[in-house]
C-alpha angles and dihedrals in degrees: 000000000000092000091051092052095054123097119249128191123248140047119336089242096052107134114273107336100056121110091252092064098037092052090049091053091047095054091043087057090053105266112153102154121087127208127180092281092054093044091053092049092048091050091053092050093049092048089054096045094045097041105135089220090065103103124237106211123201120182126172091352096307131103107235101200134147089247092172087077093055093039094055090043090052092049092052094048093048092050086058091052097253098132094124096047107116091229091054091047087053091054093050094044095052092047088060089048092051094048115123125230092258091058100257141082136245137184095200107128097200107114092219093061109100102155122090124243121245090213094052095040103052100065092050090051092052092045093050091047090052091048095049096195101103108052098165095052089044092052091049091051093049091048090055090064096039092053087058092047085239097290112020134098115253092216103052106002094242122145104267096211125359090210089068089067091061125082122248136182124219095016093179102184097343123110126233133161096257092051089047092051091048090055092048089048090052087051090054094242105106091111089065107118091232088072093058098094093045090050091049089052093048091053090050090058093066111115127228090264092056095255136117118225137188107259101152129089112315108232094189135065130215092222140003142089096287141018091030118142124213089231130057098225095181108188092332092224095160094050097043094043091055092046094048094047092047089055094045093048091051088050089052092234113183112261095016100085094056098046116109119241111260118232089244090058092063092091109168133186122246117257109261115190125198097048112208108246096209089062091059 
C-alpha cells in the first residue's frame, strides 16, 4: 500500500505508475478513505479526463472514445464517495452519451466496426454501477456481457479470446472472466443463468491449496522504462483468492458459503487520517 500512496512524476495515465493506475489499485484493494495525498491525485486525474482539449471523436454515428479511462476514473471517485461532485457527474453523464447501441463502448476508429469492445466496456459498467445514478445505461452495459455469457461470441458461441479465461492481477484496463464476473456481481446480476459457465470455469481455476493465482499474461514489469508497476504483485494469490471467493459466495455456489475466511483474505485498508471533507 505504501508504494501506491507515494507520488510519482509524469502524466496520470503513465503505465503503470501514474495516479490513474495507482488509485485504481488502491480502491480495488479496499481503500475508501481519502487523505490529502489521495485528494491531490484524484484532482490530477479529473483535470486530465475533463480537459476540454481531449477530443471527443464521433465516426459513423458512434462515439469512439477510450471509455475505459473515464470508467476507471468514475469507479475510483465513487469509491471515495464523490458521486455528487459535478466533475464526477460529468464523467458518468458522458459515458451514457458515448454508449453504443449494443450496450458497450469502443475506441476503434474504423467506420465498419459496430460491435463494442469488452476491454473498453467493463470499466464504464463498473463505474456506472458504483455511481448508481444511471440505471438504464447500467442495465444495458451489464446485458452486453450477459448476452455473451461473459466470454463467448454471440454469433457462433466460440470463446472470443482464450486469454480471458486466465487470471490476471492487476488487469488495469484488460478484460478477463473474473473481472467480468466481479462487475456483474457488483451489478447484482451474478445469479443470472448466463453466468453459470463462467462461474464453473472460475471454480475450476482453484489450485490444490485452495487459492487462485495469476497465471495469465503479465501486463506489468518489475523494471524498465515503461509498463512498470510500483508494486511487485507476484502471482497475487491473496488478492485473487479473495476476489474469486467473493464472487462465488455471491453466486451461492455449493461449498463456498460455508468455507471460513482465510487469513490472507482479511485485506484491510491503511489508516488515512485527515479525511477530505469535500469527498464526504
